[in-house]
N, CA and C of each residue as an Amber inpcrd file, in Angstrom:
protein
   672
   0.7590000  -1.3940000   0.1540000  -0.1710000  -0.1110000  -0.1700000
   0.7240000   1.1900000  -0.0160000   0.1020000   2.3040000  -0.3470000
   1.0320000   3.6210000  -0.3420000   0.4310000   4.5400000   0.5140000
   1.5840000   5.1420000   1.2810000   0.6790000   6.2450000   2.5620000
   1.4420000   7.2910000   2.3690000   0.6360000   8.6560000   2.4180000
   1.6180000   9.6880000   2.8380000   1.9050000  10.5250000   3.9550000
   2.8970000  10.5820000   4.4040000   3.6480000  11.3090000   5.2950000
   3.3890000  12.8570000   5.6740000   3.1790000  13.2870000   6.1740000
   2.6390000  14.9930000   6.0940000   3.1380000  15.1450000   7.4830000
   4.3550000  15.7500000   7.5710000   5.0070000  15.6670000   9.3190000
   6.0610000  16.6950000   8.7330000   6.0520000  18.3000000   9.7780000
   7.0420000  18.8660000   9.6590000   8.2150000  18.7680000  10.4120000
   7.8470000  18.1870000  11.4480000   9.1200000  17.4200000  11.8670000
   9.9720000  16.5260000  11.6210000  10.8620000  17.3540000  10.4080000
  11.7720000  16.4510000   9.9410000  12.3560000  14.9760000  10.3040000
  12.9520000  15.2420000  11.2570000  13.6990000  13.8340000  12.0330000
  12.4010000  12.8830000  12.0280000  11.0830000  13.1280000  13.0420000
  10.1500000  12.5050000  12.9450000   9.5970000  11.6610000  12.0910000
   9.4940000  12.6830000  10.4700000   9.1060000  12.2780000   9.5080000
  10.0140000  11.2610000   8.9520000  11.2550000  11.7550000   8.6860000
  12.4990000  10.6240000   8.4590000  12.4140000   9.1890000   8.9080000
  11.8650000   9.2640000  10.2710000  11.7020000   8.0390000  11.2770000
  10.3010000   7.0880000  11.1310000   9.3030000   7.9530000  10.5180000
   8.0120000   7.2560000  10.4620000   8.4820000   7.0930000   9.1470000
   8.5840000   7.1810000   8.1160000   8.9750000   6.8030000   6.8180000
   9.9270000   5.4710000   6.3930000  11.0780000   5.4860000   7.3010000
  11.7530000   4.5360000   7.1330000  11.2370000   2.9940000   7.8930000
  10.2340000   3.5460000   9.1790000   9.5640000   2.7500000   9.4480000
   8.8520000   1.7820000   8.6080000   8.1430000   2.3590000   7.8050000
   7.0720000   2.2050000   7.0040000   7.2840000   1.3430000   5.8700000
   8.6500000   1.8880000   5.4210000   9.2270000   1.0100000   4.4980000
   9.6380000  -0.0640000   4.5630000  10.1470000  -0.6240000   5.8650000
  10.7830000  -1.7210000   6.5470000   9.7500000  -2.9060000   6.5670000
   8.3890000  -1.9550000   6.4930000   6.8290000  -2.2860000   6.9910000
   6.4970000  -3.0280000   5.3530000   6.9990000  -2.8910000   4.2380000
   6.7030000  -2.7260000   3.2360000   5.9410000  -2.1020000   2.4460000
   6.0360000  -0.9000000   3.0880000   4.7070000   0.2360000   2.2660000
   5.8140000   1.2620000   1.2950000   4.9960000   1.8290000   0.4910000
   5.4480000   2.6290000  -0.3270000   5.1290000   3.8610000   0.4090000
   5.8490000   5.0090000   0.1260000   5.9520000   6.2250000   1.2430000
   6.1300000   7.4890000   0.5580000   5.2100000   8.1590000   0.6470000
   5.6670000   9.6160000   0.1250000   5.5790000  10.6060000   1.1760000
   6.6890000  11.3940000   1.2220000   6.9530000  12.9620000   2.3590000
   6.8830000  13.8280000   2.0520000   6.1370000  14.8510000   3.1710000
   5.6340000  15.9790000   3.0650000   6.0460000  17.0090000   3.7390000
   5.8630000  18.3760000   4.0700000   6.6110000  18.7270000   5.6720000
   5.3440000  20.0840000   5.6200000   4.5070000  20.2330000   4.5610000
   3.5750000  21.1270000   5.0800000   2.4590000  20.7420000   4.7320000
   0.7860000  21.3640000   5.2000000  -0.2990000  21.2370000   4.4440000
  -0.5640000  21.5340000   3.0710000   0.1210000  22.4320000   2.1110000
  -0.1080000  23.0690000   1.0270000   0.4280000  21.5610000  -0.2310000
   1.8840000  21.1930000   0.1550000   2.4130000  20.1660000  -0.4570000
   1.5870000  18.8980000  -0.1040000   1.1950000  18.5770000   1.0790000
   0.0440000  17.4890000   1.1590000  -0.7760000  17.4140000   0.0960000
  -1.8140000  18.0830000   0.0260000  -2.6840000  18.7360000  -1.0750000
  -1.9770000  18.2760000  -2.2380000  -0.9010000  19.1160000  -3.0200000
  -0.5020000  18.7690000  -4.0180000   0.1020000  17.1820000  -4.2270000
   0.2380000  16.2900000  -2.9600000   0.8610000  15.1410000  -3.3460000
  -0.6590000  14.3680000  -3.5390000  -1.7640000  14.9580000  -2.8140000
  -3.1760000  13.9870000  -3.3280000  -3.3340000  14.3980000  -4.3790000
  -3.4850000  15.2380000  -5.4060000  -3.3820000  15.8670000  -6.1520000
  -2.8480000  14.7280000  -7.5990000  -1.9380000  14.3200000  -7.3020000
  -0.9290000  13.2640000  -8.4280000  -1.2340000  12.1030000  -7.7530000
  -1.9890000  11.3970000  -6.8960000  -2.0730000   9.7390000  -6.7580000
  -2.6490000   9.3430000  -5.8590000  -2.8450000   8.2960000  -5.7730000
  -3.9950000   7.5310000  -4.8530000  -3.4060000   6.9300000  -3.6630000
  -3.8340000   7.3490000  -2.5590000  -3.2090000   6.8870000  -1.5520000
  -3.8180000   5.8610000  -0.5230000  -3.3740000   4.7550000   0.3350000
  -4.5350000   3.6740000   0.9850000  -4.5180000   4.5220000   2.6640000
  -3.8280000   5.4190000   2.8410000  -4.4150000   6.0560000   4.0100000
  -2.7540000   7.2380000   4.2890000  -3.3210000   8.4680000   4.9080000
  -2.3660000   9.4850000   5.0880000  -2.2400000   9.5470000   6.5670000
  -1.3940000   9.8990000   6.9430000  -0.5670000  10.1940000   7.8490000
  -0.6060000  11.7520000   8.4060000  -1.3210000  12.5820000   8.9060000
  -1.1060000  13.7310000   8.8640000  -1.0940000  14.5300000  10.1600000
  -0.4430000  15.2690000  10.6720000   0.4390000  16.1910000  11.3660000
  -0.7160000  17.0010000  11.5330000  -0.8650000  17.6180000  12.4320000
  -2.1440000  18.9860000  13.2770000  -1.5960000  19.8400000  12.9070000
  -0.4000000  20.1240000  13.8220000   0.1090000  21.5950000  13.7650000
   1.5700000  21.7790000  12.4350000   1.1830000  21.8380000  11.3310000
   1.6980000  22.0180000   9.9420000   1.6910000  23.3820000   9.8800000
   2.7950000  23.8420000   9.1230000   2.9410000  25.1970000   8.2630000
   1.8050000  25.1950000   7.0440000   1.8150000  26.7700000   6.6240000
   0.7940000  26.7220000   5.2550000  -0.9170000  26.5190000   5.3320000
  -0.6780000  25.1020000   5.4500000  -2.4620000  24.4160000   5.8980000
  -2.2170000  23.4180000   7.1070000  -3.1040000  23.4420000   8.0590000
  -2.5970000  22.5470000   9.1110000  -3.3030000  21.3410000   9.1110000
  -3.6260000  20.1620000   9.6360000  -3.4890000  19.1340000   9.4630000
  -5.1060000  19.0920000   9.1710000  -5.9350000  19.8240000  10.3240000
  -7.4290000  19.9710000   9.7760000  -7.9490000  20.7610000   8.3520000
  -7.1440000  21.8900000   8.1570000  -7.6200000  22.0040000   6.5900000
  -7.3560000  21.1200000   5.8880000  -6.2490000  20.4880000   5.9680000
  -6.2410000  19.0120000   4.9390000  -7.1240000  18.2910000   4.6550000
  -7.3330000  18.1420000   6.2420000  -8.6640000  16.9730000   5.8720000
  -9.8860000  17.5740000   5.6580000 -10.0140000  19.0050000   5.8810000
 -11.2100000  19.5500000   5.5190000 -11.4410000  19.2320000   3.9440000
 -10.2290000  19.5510000   3.5940000 -10.6140000  19.7500000   2.0380000
 -10.8170000  18.3340000   1.3280000 -10.0240000  17.2990000   1.6750000
 -10.1110000  15.8330000   1.1970000 -11.3710000  15.6500000   1.3730000
 -12.3760000  15.4650000   2.7510000 -13.5360000  15.0870000   2.9780000
 -14.5120000  16.1650000   1.9030000 -14.3140000  17.4350000   1.6590000
 -15.3340000  18.1660000   0.9040000 -15.0320000  17.3550000  -0.7100000
 -14.0680000  16.6960000  -0.8860000 -14.3360000  16.3030000  -2.2100000
 -14.4260000  14.9920000  -2.4500000 -15.0740000  14.5010000  -1.1850000
 -15.8880000  12.9890000  -0.8390000 -14.7770000  12.0110000  -1.2120000
 -13.7090000  12.4070000  -0.6370000 -12.3770000  11.3390000  -0.8490000
 -12.1410000  10.7000000   0.8850000 -12.5070000   9.3010000   0.7530000
 -12.7800000   8.4480000   1.8630000 -11.4620000   7.9480000   2.5690000
 -10.4420000   8.3070000   2.0180000  -9.1040000   7.6440000   2.2140000
  -8.6800000   7.8270000   3.6550000  -8.2180000   6.5190000   4.4890000
  -8.3050000   6.4370000   5.7480000  -7.3620000   7.8320000   6.5160000
  -7.3940000   8.3230000   7.3600000  -6.6840000   9.5700000   7.7160000
  -6.3220000   9.0900000   9.4030000  -4.7430000   9.3060000   9.7100000
  -4.8060000   9.1880000  11.0680000  -3.9750000  10.6650000  11.3340000
  -4.1040000  11.5190000  12.3750000  -3.9890000  12.6580000  13.2740000
  -2.1840000  12.0030000  13.7610000  -1.4110000  12.7910000  13.6890000
  -0.3920000  12.4630000  14.5060000  -0.0720000  13.8760000  15.3140000
  -0.0610000  13.8560000  16.5000000  -0.1400000  15.3630000  16.9960000
   0.3350000  15.1730000  18.5320000   0.8290000  16.5210000  19.2660000
   1.3290000  16.2270000  20.3710000   0.1580000  16.8250000  21.1570000
  -1.0680000  17.5160000  20.7470000  -1.8570000  18.0950000  21.4120000
  -3.0510000  16.6570000  21.8860000  -3.1910000  16.7800000  22.8830000
  -4.2600000  15.2110000  23.1840000  -5.3740000  15.4570000  24.3960000
  -5.8630000  17.0320000  24.1470000  -6.8910000  17.1510000  24.9760000
  -7.9920000  16.3910000  24.2100000  -9.1650000  16.3350000  25.1980000
 -10.4700000  15.4910000  24.7840000 -10.8610000  16.2840000  23.7540000
 -10.4750000  17.7070000  23.6160000 -11.6210000  18.3930000  22.6540000
 -10.9530000  18.5440000  21.3220000  -9.5550000  18.2930000  21.3370000
  -8.7320000  18.5690000  19.9840000  -9.0380000  17.2310000  19.6880000
  -9.2880000  15.8100000  20.0790000  -9.8480000  14.5550000  19.8260000
 -10.8360000  14.5830000  19.0190000 -12.1600000  15.2560000  19.5540000
 -13.4600000  15.3040000  19.1540000 -13.2030000  16.3240000  17.8550000
 -12.5080000  17.4880000  17.8300000 -12.4520000  18.1550000  16.7710000
 -11.8820000  17.2550000  15.3900000 -10.5760000  16.7350000  15.5000000
 -10.2980000  15.8230000  14.4750000 -11.2860000  15.0760000  14.0900000
 -11.9510000  13.9960000  14.8220000 -12.6430000  13.0610000  14.7220000
 -13.8490000  13.5700000  14.0530000 -14.7220000  14.7800000  14.5780000
 -15.6210000  15.2470000  13.8750000 -15.6080000  16.0790000  12.1120000
 -14.2120000  16.1110000  12.1650000 -13.6170000  16.3080000  10.8370000
 -13.8200000  15.3120000   9.3870000 -13.4430000  14.0670000  10.1600000
 -13.4320000  12.7190000   9.3610000 -12.5010000  11.8560000   9.5220000
 -11.6020000  12.1510000  10.4110000 -10.1690000  11.6020000  10.6550000
 -11.0230000  10.0900000  11.5320000  -9.7070000   9.1630000  11.1370000
 -10.5840000   7.6940000  11.7250000  -9.6140000   7.2990000  12.8990000
  -8.8050000   7.8620000  13.1490000  -8.0670000   7.5400000  14.5910000
  -6.8970000   8.9480000  14.8280000  -6.2110000   8.8810000  15.6810000
  -5.8850000  10.0090000  16.3380000  -4.5100000   9.0180000  17.1160000
  -3.3650000   9.7100000  16.8690000  -2.1690000   9.2070000  17.6320000
  -1.5030000  10.4530000  18.4020000  -1.3500000  10.2810000  19.7100000
  -0.4670000  11.4050000  20.3430000   0.8260000  11.0150000  20.4150000
   1.6040000  11.9000000  20.2550000   3.2270000  12.3230000  19.9390000
   3.4590000  12.2580000  21.5800000   4.8150000  11.3020000  22.2020000
   5.5620000  10.3210000  21.1580000   4.7740000   9.1930000  21.4110000
   4.9910000   8.3460000  20.0210000   4.6640000   7.1890000  19.8750000
   5.0090000   6.1710000  19.9220000   4.6690000   4.5770000  19.9390000
   5.4690000   3.6860000  19.9510000   5.0170000   3.5260000  18.0010000
   5.9500000   3.0070000  17.4920000   6.0530000   2.8070000  15.7120000
   4.7860000   1.5490000  15.5400000   5.1320000   0.2600000  16.4510000
   4.5350000  -0.6400000  16.4600000   2.8870000  -0.4850000  16.5920000
   2.7190000   0.6160000  17.6310000   1.4940000   0.7860000  17.3210000
   0.8930000   1.6040000  16.5820000   1.3640000   2.6450000  15.5510000
   1.2080000   3.3110000  14.5980000   1.1280000   2.0560000  13.2910000
   1.8840000   1.0380000  13.3740000   1.9910000   0.1590000  12.2160000
   0.6030000  -0.6490000  12.6950000   0.1780000  -0.6740000  13.7510000
  -1.2720000  -1.3940000  13.9570000  -2.6120000  -0.3730000  13.8310000
  -2.3090000   0.6780000  14.3170000  -3.4170000   1.5760000  13.7600000
  -3.3750000   1.9710000  12.0670000  -2.1100000   1.6580000  11.1020000
  -2.5180000   1.5750000  10.1020000  -3.5110000   0.4520000   9.4880000
  -3.1710000  -0.3290000   9.8350000  -3.4740000  -1.9890000   9.5840000
  -5.0680000  -1.9650000   9.9820000  -5.5180000  -1.4050000  11.1000000
  -6.9540000  -0.9540000  11.6140000  -7.8190000  -0.5350000  10.6650000
  -7.1240000   0.9590000  10.2890000  -7.7110000   1.9880000   9.8090000
  -8.2470000   1.6660000   8.0580000  -7.1240000   0.8430000   7.7640000
  -7.1230000   0.5790000   5.7800000  -8.1270000  -0.7230000   5.9280000
  -8.1870000  -1.5430000   7.0450000  -9.2640000  -2.9060000   6.8730000
 -10.9130000  -2.3430000   6.7450000 -10.6950000  -1.1300000   7.7050000
 -12.2010000  -0.9240000   8.0010000 -12.7670000  -0.3130000   6.6690000
 -12.0770000   0.1240000   5.3680000 -12.3850000   0.5530000   3.8550000
 -12.4640000  -0.6280000   3.3650000 -11.7230000  -1.7560000   3.5110000
 -11.4450000  -2.6820000   2.0210000 -12.4890000  -3.7420000   2.6790000
 -12.8140000  -4.6500000   1.6370000 -13.7840000  -6.4200000   1.7910000
 -13.2690000  -6.8310000   2.9960000 -11.8610000  -7.0340000   2.9310000
 -11.4550000  -8.0970000   3.9410000 -10.9930000  -7.2300000   5.5210000
 -11.8610000  -7.8950000   6.5910000 -11.7740000  -7.6420000   7.7510000
 -11.0980000  -8.0740000   8.3940000  -9.7670000  -9.4450000   7.9770000
  -9.4030000 -10.1450000   8.7380000  -7.7020000  -9.7930000   8.2470000
  -7.1920000 -10.1200000   9.1380000  -5.1860000  -9.7410000   8.6060000
  -4.9120000 -10.7320000   7.6580000  -5.7990000 -11.8200000   7.6750000
  -5.4410000 -13.2240000   6.9060000  -5.6360000 -13.1230000   5.5100000
  -5.2430000 -12.8890000   4.4890000  -5.9360000 -12.8260000   3.1690000
  -5.7140000 -14.5870000   2.4520000  -6.6090000 -14.8370000   1.9530000
  -6.4110000 -16.4230000   1.2320000  -6.9730000 -16.3620000  -0.3970000
  -6.2120000 -17.3070000  -1.0020000  -7.1940000 -17.3490000  -2.5670000
  -6.0640000 -19.0830000  -2.5050000  -7.3500000 -19.9980000  -2.7290000
  -6.8810000 -21.0320000  -3.0840000  -6.5750000 -21.5740000  -1.5190000
  -4.8930000 -21.9600000  -2.1090000  -4.5090000 -22.5820000  -0.6700000
  -2.8370000 -22.1350000  -0.3040000  -3.0340000 -20.4640000  -0.8460000
  -2.0540000 -19.3840000  -0.6720000  -2.8080000 -18.4520000   0.1790000
  -2.0480000 -18.2650000   1.4720000  -2.0790000 -17.1920000   2.8930000
  -1.2630000 -16.5840000   2.8190000  -1.9980000 -15.5030000   3.3330000
  -0.9710000 -13.7140000   4.0120000  -1.5020000 -13.4420000   4.7470000
  -0.2970000 -13.5710000   5.8740000  -0.8700000 -12.7780000   7.0940000
   0.0290000 -11.6160000   7.1980000  -1.0440000 -10.2190000   7.0850000
  -0.5550000  -9.0900000   7.0570000  -0.0890000  -8.1560000   7.8000000
   0.0930000  -9.1500000   8.9120000   0.5710000  -8.6050000  10.6720000
   1.9410000  -8.8540000  10.6220000   1.9790000 -10.0530000  10.1880000
   3.6550000 -10.7630000  10.4890000   4.0810000 -10.8610000   8.6660000
   3.7110000 -10.4640000   7.8540000   4.3130000 -10.9080000   6.5500000
   4.5870000 -12.0960000   6.1130000   3.9360000 -12.9760000   6.6520000
   4.2770000 -14.3030000   6.1920000   3.4790000 -14.8320000   5.5490000
   3.9920000 -15.5210000   4.5510000   3.3830000 -16.0730000   3.1330000
   3.4450000 -17.2740000   3.1860000   2.1200000 -18.2690000   2.6120000
   2.7090000 -19.7140000   2.3940000   1.3880000 -20.1630000   1.3660000
   2.1020000 -21.1660000   0.8560000   1.4930000 -21.7120000  -0.3230000
   1.0680000 -23.4270000  -0.0520000   0.2560000 -24.0200000   0.4050000
   0.0810000 -25.4030000   0.5830000   0.6590000 -26.2550000   1.9170000
   0.7470000 -24.7590000   2.3790000   1.5720000 -25.0290000   4.3760000
   2.6520000 -25.0210000   4.0590000   3.3650000 -24.3800000   3.3180000
   4.9830000 -24.0050000   2.6690000   5.3000000 -22.9890000   2.9210000
   6.0140000 -22.3880000   3.6140000   6.3080000 -20.8940000   3.6260000
   7.2080000 -20.5630000   2.4960000   6.3970000 -19.2980000   2.0540000
   7.4870000 -18.7300000   0.9010000   8.3210000 -17.1060000   1.4210000
   9.1380000 -17.3230000   1.2620000   9.6870000 -15.9390000   1.5440000
   9.8740000 -15.3530000   0.5420000   9.5280000 -13.8010000   0.7130000
   9.4100000 -12.7590000  -0.2430000  10.3880000 -11.4960000  -0.0770000
  10.7210000 -10.6260000  -0.6370000  11.6820000  -9.5940000  -0.2550000
  10.2180000  -8.2070000   0.0590000  10.2570000  -7.4800000   0.5800000
   9.6900000  -6.4610000   1.0580000   8.7540000  -5.8810000  -0.1150000
   9.1500000  -5.4890000  -1.3300000   8.5600000  -4.9390000  -2.3870000
   7.7940000  -6.4740000  -3.2250000   7.9370000  -7.3430000  -3.0280000
   7.5400000  -8.5100000  -3.9560000   6.1500000  -8.5960000  -2.7270000
   6.5280000  -8.8700000  -1.3330000   5.4480000  -8.5920000  -0.7710000
   4.0860000  -7.4550000  -0.8760000   4.7990000  -6.4660000  -1.1680000
   3.9840000  -5.5870000  -1.3010000   3.3350000  -5.5840000  -2.5760000
   3.5770000  -6.0010000  -3.7910000   2.9190000  -6.3150000  -5.0640000
   2.0850000  -7.6690000  -4.5730000   2.0750000  -8.4010000  -3.8650000
   1.5610000  -9.8570000  -3.7310000   0.3760000  -9.2350000  -3.0030000
   0.4250000  -8.5290000  -1.9220000  -0.5740000  -8.3360000  -0.7750000
  -1.5250000  -7.2470000  -1.5870000  -1.4520000  -5.9340000  -2.6760000
  -2.2140000  -5.7440000  -3.0440000  -2.6360000  -6.1620000  -4.1990000
  -2.3610000  -6.9130000  -4.7980000  -2.7610000  -8.0840000  -5.5130000
  -3.9390000  -8.8150000  -5.1530000  -3.7490000  -9.2960000  -3.9840000
  -4.3210000 -10.4750000  -3.7950000  -5.5460000  -9.5200000  -2.9790000
  -5.3110000  -8.4220000  -2.3990000  -6.5920000  -7.6980000  -1.8610000
  -7.6060000  -7.4690000  -3.0380000  -7.0430000  -7.4460000  -3.8010000
  -8.1980000  -6.8140000  -5.5340000  -7.8800000  -8.1840000  -6.1570000
  -8.2060000  -9.5830000  -5.4510000  -8.2100000 -10.6630000  -6.4700000
  -9.5680000 -10.8970000  -7.1050000  -9.2210000 -11.0050000  -7.9720000
 -10.5180000 -11.2380000  -9.3090000 -10.6700000 -10.0680000  -9.9700000
 -10.3610000  -9.0810000  -9.9370000  -9.9640000  -7.3800000 -10.3680000
  -8.9040000  -7.7030000 -11.3280000  -8.6280000  -7.1370000 -12.4630000
  -7.4320000  -6.8650000 -13.1960000  -6.8500000  -5.7950000 -12.8400000
  -5.2830000  -5.6940000 -12.6960000  -4.7190000  -4.8160000 -12.2120000
  -3.5790000  -4.4220000 -13.4340000  -4.1410000  -2.7730000 -13.6300000
  -2.6160000  -2.7700000 -14.4810000  -1.6270000  -2.4930000 -14.4600000
  -0.4240000  -2.2110000 -14.8340000   0.6990000  -1.6150000 -14.6290000
   0.7980000  -0.4570000 -14.0540000   0.0350000   0.4970000 -14.6450000
   0.0030000   1.6620000 -13.8790000  -0.5240000   1.7750000 -12.6420000
  -1.3890000   0.8440000 -12.1320000  -2.2120000   0.7960000 -11.1430000
  -1.4070000   0.4830000 -10.0190000  -0.4860000  -0.4780000 -10.8190000
   0.7060000  -1.1750000  -9.5610000   1.7620000  -0.0870000  -8.9850000
   1.9900000   0.4670000 -10.3490000   3.2180000   1.9580000 -10.3380000
   2.5660000   2.6340000  -8.9000000   1.5610000   2.7210000  -9.2230000
   0.9240000   4.0820000  -8.1670000   0.6720000   3.4260000  -7.3220000
   0.4290000   2.2070000  -6.5610000   0.1660000   1.7620000  -5.1870000
   1.3920000   1.6150000  -4.5760000   2.2070000   0.9100000  -5.4380000
   3.5090000   0.1260000  -5.0830000   4.7950000   0.7930000  -5.1230000
   4.8870000   2.1330000  -5.3990000   6.0070000   2.9880000  -5.8370000
   5.7860000   3.9980000  -5.8020000   6.6700000   4.8480000  -5.4190000
   6.6580000   5.9390000  -4.5840000   6.7850000   7.2870000  -5.7420000
   6.9570000   8.5050000  -5.1420000   7.1290000   9.4430000  -6.4330000
   8.7310000   9.4080000  -6.7020000   9.4880000   8.6410000  -5.9490000
  11.2690000   8.5860000  -6.4300000  11.0910000   7.9700000  -7.5220000
  10.0750000   6.7310000  -7.9940000  10.1430000   5.7680000  -9.2120000
   9.6990000   6.8410000 -10.5010000  10.1930000   6.5920000 -11.3510000
  10.2890000   7.4690000 -12.9670000   9.4040000   6.4370000 -13.4360000
   9.4800000   5.0350000 -13.7630000   8.2090000   4.7650000 -14.3450000
   9.3870000   4.3370000 -15.7750000   8.5210000   3.9410000 -16.7180000
   8.7010000   3.7260000 -17.7850000   9.7990000   2.4830000 -18.1300000
   9.7450000   1.5550000 -17.0490000  10.3670000   0.3020000 -17.2000000
   9.7610000  -1.0320000 -17.1070000  10.3350000  -1.7950000 -17.1720000
   9.5640000  -3.0230000 -16.7710000  10.2100000  -3.7690000 -15.5840000
   9.9740000  -3.0350000 -14.4410000  10.3390000  -2.9900000 -13.1390000
   8.9880000  -3.8090000 -12.4130000   7.5880000  -3.5670000 -12.8280000
   6.4970000  -3.9670000 -12.4100000   6.6770000  -5.5540000 -13.0250000
   6.8050000  -5.8050000 -14.4620000   6.7360000  -7.0740000 -15.2290000
   8.0650000  -7.9440000 -14.2940000   9.0510000  -7.4500000 -14.2040000
  10.2330000  -8.3300000 -13.2180000   9.5260000  -8.6530000 -11.9190000
   8.8350000  -7.7270000 -11.3650000   8.3180000  -8.2240000  -9.8370000
   7.4330000  -9.2420000 -10.0600000   6.4970000  -9.3360000 -11.0940000
   5.6240000 -10.2910000 -11.6910000   6.1050000 -11.5420000 -12.0620000
   7.1800000 -11.4870000 -12.3700000   8.0880000 -12.9040000 -12.9780000
   8.2770000 -13.1680000 -11.6140000   9.1200000 -12.4750000 -10.7220000
   9.6340000 -13.5140000  -9.4930000   8.5020000 -14.0520000  -8.4680000
   7.3470000 -12.9460000  -8.5540000   5.8300000 -13.5570000  -7.5910000
   5.6370000 -14.9650000  -8.4840000   5.5790000 -15.4340000  -9.9300000
   5.2240000 -16.4250000 -10.2600000   6.5090000 -17.6130000  -9.9280000
   7.4700000 -17.2950000  -9.6190000   8.4670000 -18.4350000  -9.5330000
   8.0950000 -18.8560000  -8.1520000   7.7140000 -17.8790000  -7.1920000
   7.5370000 -18.2780000  -5.6880000   6.4010000 -18.6900000  -5.5140000
   5.5430000 -18.3350000  -6.2420000   3.9440000 -18.8070000  -5.5840000
   3.6520000 -19.9190000  -6.7880000   3.4950000 -19.8080000  -7.5570000
   3.1320000 -20.6230000  -8.5720000   4.0570000 -21.6640000  -9.2060000
   5.3610000 -21.5850000  -9.0430000   5.8980000 -22.3240000  -9.2390000
   5.9600000 -23.8790000  -9.0650000   5.6570000 -25.4620000  -9.5670000
   5.6400000 -26.0630000  -8.8970000   4.2040000 -26.5800000  -8.7370000
   3.1590000 -25.7450000  -8.4000000   1.9110000 -25.9210000  -8.3460000
   0.7150000 -26.0990000  -9.4850000   0.0630000 -26.9430000  -9.6320000
  -0.8340000 -27.5390000 -10.9460000  -1.5500000 -26.5460000 -10.9960000
  -2.5730000 -25.6000000 -10.1860000  -3.1230000 -24.0420000 -10.2800000
  -2.4580000 -23.2540000 -10.3930000  -2.2090000 -22.2970000 -11.0590000
  -1.6270000 -20.9870000 -11.2940000  -2.6640000 -19.9900000 -10.4810000
  -2.4680000 -19.0680000  -9.5250000  -3.0680000 -18.1870000  -9.1090000
  -2.8920000 -16.6320000 -10.0290000  -1.5570000 -16.4050000 -10.6740000
  -1.2520000 -15.1640000 -11.2500000  -1.4760000 -15.5730000 -12.5400000
  -2.3420000 -14.3900000 -13.4860000  -2.7130000 -14.6240000 -14.8190000
  -2.4320000 -13.3540000 -15.2670000  -2.0400000 -13.7540000 -16.3360000
  -1.9530000 -12.7010000 -17.6620000  -3.1240000 -11.7650000 -18.5320000
  -3.4480000 -10.5370000 -18.0730000  -5.1050000 -10.5450000 -19.3290000
  -4.2290000  -9.3940000 -20.3740000  -3.5650000 -10.1510000 -21.3030000
  -2.8450000  -9.4870000 -22.5630000  -3.1850000  -8.1280000 -22.9950000
  -2.6620000  -7.1320000 -22.8640000  -2.9670000  -5.5840000 -23.2330000
  -3.7060000  -5.0160000 -22.0740000  -3.4660000  -5.5880000 -20.3630000
  -4.5480000  -4.9270000 -19.6820000  -4.1590000  -5.1080000 -18.4150000
  -3.2510000  -6.3670000 -18.1170000  -2.4870000  -6.4210000 -16.6750000
  -2.3390000  -7.7140000 -16.2340000  -2.9820000  -7.8170000 -15.1380000
  -2.6760000  -9.2210000 -14.4540000  -3.7940000  -9.2010000 -13.6360000
  -3.9800000 -10.3050000 -12.8240000  -5.4800000 -10.7580000 -11.9510000
  -5.1830000 -11.8450000 -11.0900000  -5.0790000 -11.8570000 -10.0880000
  -5.2580000 -13.1570000  -8.9300000  -6.4260000 -13.6680000  -9.2020000
  -6.3940000 -15.0820000  -9.0530000  -7.6420000 -15.7120000  -9.2640000
  -7.6690000 -17.3050000  -9.1960000  -8.2120000 -17.8270000  -8.7300000
  -8.3960000 -19.7160000  -8.8520000  -9.2120000 -19.7200000  -9.8520000
  -8.7140000 -20.4370000 -10.9240000  -9.4530000 -21.0710000 -11.9620000
  -9.5380000 -22.6330000 -11.6260000 -11.0210000 -22.5680000 -12.1410000
 -11.7420000 -24.3620000 -11.8700000 -10.4740000 -25.6700000 -12.7130000
């Protein structure tokens, strides 16, 4: 999944981004509210982490603008303000969660998982297709009871495709969700990772789960 981190404390911003990247997320970072809105115009995100006290536009203004457009992307506020009134104000604007600084990074990851599950069809932490299982908490993958080791990027591609199983996913859509703005595109990197996954997920099994739809992309599904 792709996450936007809007936090003006640069050291904290960097630590959050590193934590999310180690957990397999694609991450974009910015340091003020106007930059956050610019990012949102150019990409689709699965979760927004917004500091409230940001320059140019604060987190409340950003969220107000996002929700006014009908965008229901999960939003978690990060803030040092922990009064009940502050929490109520943020939640009333449409925030999904509220995390007070300083916070534990494991808790942040858990809050992100909870917020994104709420908007998806998958309500548990385990994704399944045929005899393939993916635990989104431990990031463990197994097929036919045998554990499969994946790199962080391989895991991210697999999780996204499995969350959208039965739906054809284009190359552009995978790029938008799995790679951040630092990725220039225009190469065969997506095809390469699909090939890696096929070797690890489908090789040796009669039933293939990753299918190519010529001219459109790829789909994960179980065929009879």
